[in-house]
C-alpha positions as CSV (number, residue, x, y, z in Angstrom):
1,X,6.6,-35.5,-40.7
2,X,6.5,-32.3,-42.8
3,X,7.4,-29.2,-40.7
4,X,6.4,-25.6,-41.4
5,X,7.6,-22.4,-39.9
6,X,4.4,-20.3,-39.7
7,X,2.5,-17.7,-37.8
8,X,0.0,-18.6,-35.0
9,X,-2.5,-15.9,-34.3
10,X,-3.0,-14.5,-30.8
11,X,-4.4,-11.3,-29.5
12,X,-8.0,-10.1,-29.3
13,X,-10.5,-9.2,-32.0
14,X,-9.1,-6.6,-34.4
15,X,-5.8,-6.5,-32.4
16,X,-3.7,-9.3,-33.9
17,X,-0.5,-10.6,-32.5
18,X,1.4,-13.5,-34.0
19,X,3.9,-16.1,-32.7
20,X,6.3,-17.6,-35.1
21,X,6.3,-21.3,-34.5
22,X,7.5,-24.6,-36.0
23,X,4.6,-27.0,-36.4
24,X,3.6,-30.1,-38.3
25,X,2.0,-29.4,-41.6
26,X,-1.3,-31.0,-40.5
27,X,-1.6,-29.2,-37.2
28,X,-4.2,-26.5,-36.8
29,X,-3.1,-22.8,-37.2
30,X,-3.3,-22.0,-33.4
31,X,-2.9,-25.6,-32.3
32,X,0.0,-27.9,-31.3
33,X,3.5,-26.7,-32.2
34,X,7.1,-28.0,-31.6
35,X,8.9,-24.7,-30.8
36,X,8.3,-21.0,-30.6
37,X,10.8,-19.1,-32.6
38,X,9.7,-15.5,-32.1
39,X,6.8,-13.0,-32.4
40,X,5.4,-10.5,-34.9
41,X,3.2,-7.6,-33.9
42,X,1.8,-5.9,-37.1
43,X,0.3,-3.0,-35.1
44,X,3.7,-1.5,-34.2
45,X,5.6,0.9,-36.5
46,X,8.0,-0.8,-38.9
47,X,11.0,1.0,-37.2
48,X,10.1,-0.5,-33.8
49,X,12.4,-3.2,-32.6
50,X,9.6,-5.1,-30.9
51,X,7.6,-5.5,-34.2
52,X,9.6,-8.6,-35.2
53,X,11.5,-10.6,-32.6
54,X,13.2,-13.8,-33.8
55,X,15.6,-16.4,-32.4
56,X,17.8,-16.5,-35.6
57,X,20.0,-19.5,-34.5
58,X,16.9,-21.6,-34.1
59,X,15.4,-20.5,-37.3
60,X,18.6,-21.4,-39.2
61,X,18.6,-24.8,-37.4
62,X,15.0,-25.6,-38.4
63,X,15.6,-24.5,-42.0
64,X,18.7,-26.8,-42.1
65,X,16.6,-29.7,-40.8
66,X,14.1,-29.3,-43.7
67,X,11.3,-27.1,-42.3
68,X,9.6,-25.0,-44.9
69,X,8.6,-21.4,-44.2
70,X,5.2,-20.1,-45.1
71,X,5.1,-17.2,-47.6
72,X,4.5,-14.5,-45.0
73,X,7.3,-15.9,-42.7
74,X,9.7,-16.0,-45.7
75,X,8.9,-12.3,-46.3
76,X,9.5,-11.4,-42.7
77,X,12.8,-13.5,-42.5
78,X,14.1,-11.9,-45.7
79,X,13.9,-8.5,-43.9
80,X,16.4,-10.0,-41.4
81,X,18.5,-11.5,-44.2
82,X,17.8,-15.1,-42.9
83,X,16.2,-16.2,-46.2
84,X,15.9,-15.0,-49.7
85,X,12.8,-13.0,-50.7
86,X,9.9,-15.2,-51.9
87,X,8.7,-15.0,-55.5
88,X,5.5,-13.1,-55.6
89,X,2.9,-15.0,-57.7
90,X,1.3,-13.1,-60.6
91,X,-2.0,-11.5,-59.8
92,X,-5.0,-13.2,-61.4
93,X,-6.4,-11.6,-64.5
94,X,-9.7,-11.6,-62.8
95,X,-8.7,-8.7,-60.5
96,X,-7.2,-6.6,-63.4
97,X,-9.1,-3.4,-64.2
98,X,-11.9,-3.9,-66.7
99,X,-12.2,-2.4,-70.2
100,X,-13.8,1.0,-69.2
101,X,-11.3,1.5,-66.4
102,X,-8.4,0.8,-68.7
103,X,-9.7,3.3,-71.3
104,X,-10.1,5.9,-68.6
105,X,-6.5,5.3,-67.3
106,X,-5.2,5.5,-70.9
107,X,-7.1,8.8,-71.5
108,X,-5.7,10.3,-68.3
109,X,-2.1,9.3,-69.2
110,X,-2.5,10.9,-72.7
111,X,-3.9,14.1,-71.1
112,X,-0.8,14.2,-68.8
113,X,1.5,13.7,-71.7
114,X,-0.1,16.5,-73.6
115,X,0.0,18.8,-70.6
116,X,3.7,18.1,-70.0
117,X,4.5,18.7,-73.8
118,X,2.9,22.2,-73.7
């Protein structure tokens, strides 16, 4: 039984609210879960205490038992120093700026250098 700590979506359309839960790997996103560990409300300001509420002891327990955190949960827990920050995968080359955009950016950078040299 592979366990994951992940976010289950709640809230209405365009007003998301997430619960941090421990669920089996094969369970649906908003389906059956074993335990609720906290909540995450992305609509609140980052400074707000209610934005991320976590039961840290239970998170540590589930991680010690072998549950794997999803990438988003890892990022959230790293803000609370419960996990290390996840490695961000490289962006695909497909999304990189194309040839004309690269030339334009290079020309703008050269223009800035010349303006600062004068």
